[in-house]
N, CA, C and O atoms as a GROMACS GRO file, in nm:
protein
  172
    1LYS      N    1  -0.653  -1.376   1.632
    1LYS     CA    2  -0.672  -1.232   1.640
    1LYS      C    3  -0.770  -1.189   1.531
    1LYS      O    4  -0.755  -1.228   1.415
    2VAL      N    5  -0.867  -1.111   1.567
    2VAL     CA    6  -0.966  -1.060   1.473
    2VAL      C    7  -0.922  -0.923   1.425
    2VAL      O    8  -0.894  -0.834   1.506
    3LEU      N    9  -0.916  -0.905   1.295
    3LEU     CA   10  -0.882  -0.775   1.238
    3LEU      C   11  -1.010  -0.709   1.188
    3LEU      O   12  -1.091  -0.772   1.121
    4VAL      N   13  -1.027  -0.583   1.222
    4VAL     CA   14  -1.146  -0.508   1.181
    4VAL      C   15  -1.104  -0.408   1.074
    4VAL      O   16  -1.006  -0.335   1.090
    5TYR      N   17  -1.178  -0.404   0.966
    5TYR     CA   18  -1.149  -0.312   0.856
    5TYR      C   19  -1.163  -0.168   0.904
    5TYR      O   20  -1.264  -0.131   0.964
    6ASP      N   21  -1.062  -0.086   0.876
    6ASP     CA   22  -1.062   0.054   0.915
    6ASP      C   23  -1.042   0.138   0.789
    6ASP      O   24  -0.929   0.153   0.743
    7PRO      N   25  -1.150   0.194   0.733
    7PRO     CA   26  -1.138   0.270   0.608
    7PRO      C   27  -1.055   0.397   0.621
    7PRO      O   28  -1.013   0.452   0.520
    8SER      N   29  -1.031   0.445   0.742
    8SER     CA   30  -0.954   0.569   0.760
    8SER      C   31  -0.806   0.551   0.725
    8SER      O   32  -0.734   0.650   0.713
    9VAL      N   33  -0.760   0.428   0.709
    9VAL     CA   34  -0.619   0.407   0.674
    9VAL      C   35  -0.595   0.424   0.523
    9VAL      O   36  -0.480   0.420   0.479
   10HIS      N   37  -0.701   0.444   0.445
   10HIS     CA   38  -0.690   0.461   0.301
   10HIS      C   39  -0.721   0.605   0.264
   10HIS      O   40  -0.812   0.666   0.321
   11ASP      N   41  -0.647   0.660   0.169
   11ASP     CA   42  -0.677   0.793   0.116
   11ASP      C   43  -0.709   0.779  -0.032
   11ASP      O   44  -0.620   0.776  -0.116
   12TYR      N   45  -0.837   0.771  -0.062
   12TYR     CA   46  -0.880   0.757  -0.200
   12TYR      C   47  -0.937   0.888  -0.255
   12TYR      O   48  -1.011   0.888  -0.353
   13SER      N   49  -0.901   1.002  -0.191
   13SER     CA   50  -0.953   1.131  -0.235
   13SER      C   51  -0.889   1.176  -0.367
   13SER      O   52  -0.951   1.250  -0.443
   14LYS      N   53  -0.767   1.131  -0.395
   14LYS     CA   54  -0.698   1.172  -0.518
   14LYS      C   55  -0.696   1.064  -0.624
   14LYS      O   56  -0.694   1.094  -0.744
   15GLU      N   57  -0.696   0.939  -0.582
   15GLU     CA   58  -0.690   0.827  -0.677
   15GLU      C   59  -0.771   0.711  -0.621
   15GLU      O   60  -0.750   0.667  -0.508
   16GLN      N   61  -0.863   0.663  -0.702
   16GLN     CA   62  -0.947   0.550  -0.660
   16GLN      C   63  -0.868   0.420  -0.670
   16GLN      O   64  -0.776   0.409  -0.751
   17PRO      N   65  -0.905   0.321  -0.588
   17PRO     CA   66  -0.836   0.192  -0.596
   17PRO      C   67  -0.876   0.116  -0.721
   17PRO      O   68  -0.981   0.141  -0.781
   18ARG      N   69  -0.792   0.022  -0.760
   18ARG     CA   70  -0.822  -0.064  -0.875
   18ARG      C   71  -0.773  -0.205  -0.846
   18ARG      O   72  -0.682  -0.224  -0.765
   19TRP      N   73  -0.834  -0.303  -0.912
   19TRP     CA   74  -0.791  -0.443  -0.897
   19TRP      C   75  -0.669  -0.465  -0.983
   19TRP      O   76  -0.668  -0.429  -1.101
   20VAL      N   77  -0.566  -0.524  -0.926
   20VAL     CA   78  -0.441  -0.552  -0.997
   20VAL      C   79  -0.397  -0.694  -0.964
   20VAL      O   80  -0.401  -0.737  -0.849
   21GLU      N   81  -0.354  -0.766  -1.067
   21GLU     CA   82  -0.298  -0.900  -1.044
   21GLU      C   83  -0.151  -0.881  -1.008
   21GLU      O   84  -0.065  -0.868  -1.096
   22ILE      N   85  -0.122  -0.880  -0.880
   22ILE     CA   86   0.012  -0.850  -0.828
   22ILE      C   87   0.108  -0.967  -0.848
   22ILE      O   88   0.229  -0.947  -0.863
   23ARG      N   89   0.055  -1.087  -0.847
   23ARG     CA   90   0.126  -1.211  -0.879
   23ARG      C   91   0.026  -1.299  -0.954
   23ARG      O   92  -0.094  -1.279  -0.939
   24PRO      N   93   0.072  -1.394  -1.033
   24PRO     CA   94  -0.021  -1.478  -1.107
   24PRO      C   95  -0.127  -1.541  -1.014
   24PRO      O   96  -0.095  -1.616  -0.922
   25GLY      N   97  -0.253  -1.507  -1.042
   25GLY     CA   98  -0.364  -1.560  -0.964
   25GLY      C   99  -0.388  -1.490  -0.831
   25GLY      O  100  -0.478  -1.530  -0.757
   26HIS      N  101  -0.311  -1.386  -0.799
   26HIS     CA  102  -0.325  -1.313  -0.672
   26HIS      C  103  -0.360  -1.168  -0.702
   26HIS      O  104  -0.275  -1.090  -0.746
   27PHE      N  105  -0.485  -1.133  -0.677
   27PHE     CA  106  -0.535  -0.999  -0.705
   27PHE      C  107  -0.548  -0.920  -0.576
   27PHE      O  108  -0.589  -0.974  -0.472
   28VAL      N  109  -0.514  -0.792  -0.583
   28VAL     CA  110  -0.532  -0.701  -0.470
   28VAL      C  111  -0.595  -0.573  -0.522
   28VAL      O  112  -0.588  -0.542  -0.641
   29MET      N  113  -0.657  -0.499  -0.431
   29MET     CA  114  -0.718  -0.372  -0.467
   29MET      C  115  -0.646  -0.261  -0.393
   29MET      O  116  -0.629  -0.268  -0.271
   30GLY      N  117  -0.605  -0.159  -0.466
   30GLY     CA  118  -0.539  -0.046  -0.402
   30GLY      C  119  -0.507   0.062  -0.503
   30GLY      O  120  -0.519   0.043  -0.624
   31ASN      N  121  -0.467   0.177  -0.451
   31ASN     CA  122  -0.422   0.284  -0.540
   31ASN      C  123  -0.272   0.265  -0.565
   31ASN      O  124  -0.213   0.170  -0.514
   32SER      N  125  -0.212   0.353  -0.642
   32SER     CA  126  -0.072   0.336  -0.680
   32SER      C  127   0.022   0.325  -0.560
   32SER      O  128   0.110   0.240  -0.558
   33ALA      N  129   0.003   0.412  -0.461
   33ALA     CA  130   0.090   0.411  -0.343
   33ALA      C  131   0.076   0.280  -0.266
   33ALA      O  132   0.176   0.223  -0.223
   34GLU      N  133  -0.046   0.232  -0.249
   34GLU     CA  134  -0.068   0.107  -0.176
   34GLU      C  135  -0.009  -0.011  -0.251
   34GLU      O  136   0.052  -0.099  -0.191
   35LEU      N  137  -0.028  -0.013  -0.382
   35LEU     CA  138   0.024  -0.123  -0.463
   35LEU      C  139   0.176  -0.124  -0.462
   35LEU      O  140   0.238  -0.231  -0.461
   36GLU      N  141   0.237  -0.007  -0.462
   36GLU     CA  142   0.384   0.001  -0.455
   36GLU      C  143   0.435  -0.054  -0.322
   36GLU      O  144   0.533  -0.128  -0.319
   37ARG      N  145   0.368  -0.018  -0.212
   37ARG     CA  146   0.409  -0.070  -0.080
   37ARG      C  147   0.390  -0.221  -0.074
   37ARG      O  148   0.475  -0.292  -0.020
   38TYR      N  149   0.279  -0.270  -0.127
   38TYR     CA  150   0.253  -0.413  -0.123
   38TYR      C  151   0.356  -0.489  -0.206
   38TYR      O  152   0.407  -0.594  -0.164
   39GLU      N  153   0.387  -0.436  -0.323
   39GLU     CA  154   0.488  -0.499  -0.410
   39GLU      C  155   0.623  -0.506  -0.339
   39GLU      O  156   0.692  -0.607  -0.350
   40SER      N  157   0.661  -0.401  -0.267
   40SER     CA  158   0.790  -0.402  -0.197
   40SER      C  159   0.792  -0.505  -0.085
   40SER      O  160   0.898  -0.558  -0.051
   41MET      N  161   0.677  -0.534  -0.026
   41MET     CA  162   0.670  -0.636   0.079
   41MET      C  163   0.689  -0.775   0.021
   41MET      O  164   0.737  -0.865   0.091
   42LEU      N  165   0.654  -0.795  -0.105
   42LEU     CA  166   0.664  -0.926  -0.168
   42LEU      C  167   0.805  -0.955  -0.220
   42LEU      O  168   0.840  -1.071  -0.242
   43ASN      N  169   0.884  -0.852  -0.240
   43ASN     CA  170   1.020  -0.870  -0.294
   43ASN      C  171   1.121  -0.891  -0.185
   43ASN      O  172   1.239  -0.908  -0.214
   0.00000   0.00000   0.00000
């Protein structure tokens, strides 16, 4: 399955994304809300 990037799913109007090392050696880019959702998926 091919996934196509859809920028409309992100709301960066209030907070810009940033690179965060979410796990050792695993970096993701997102704003606070996105990073919180991603972290909850990993736990």
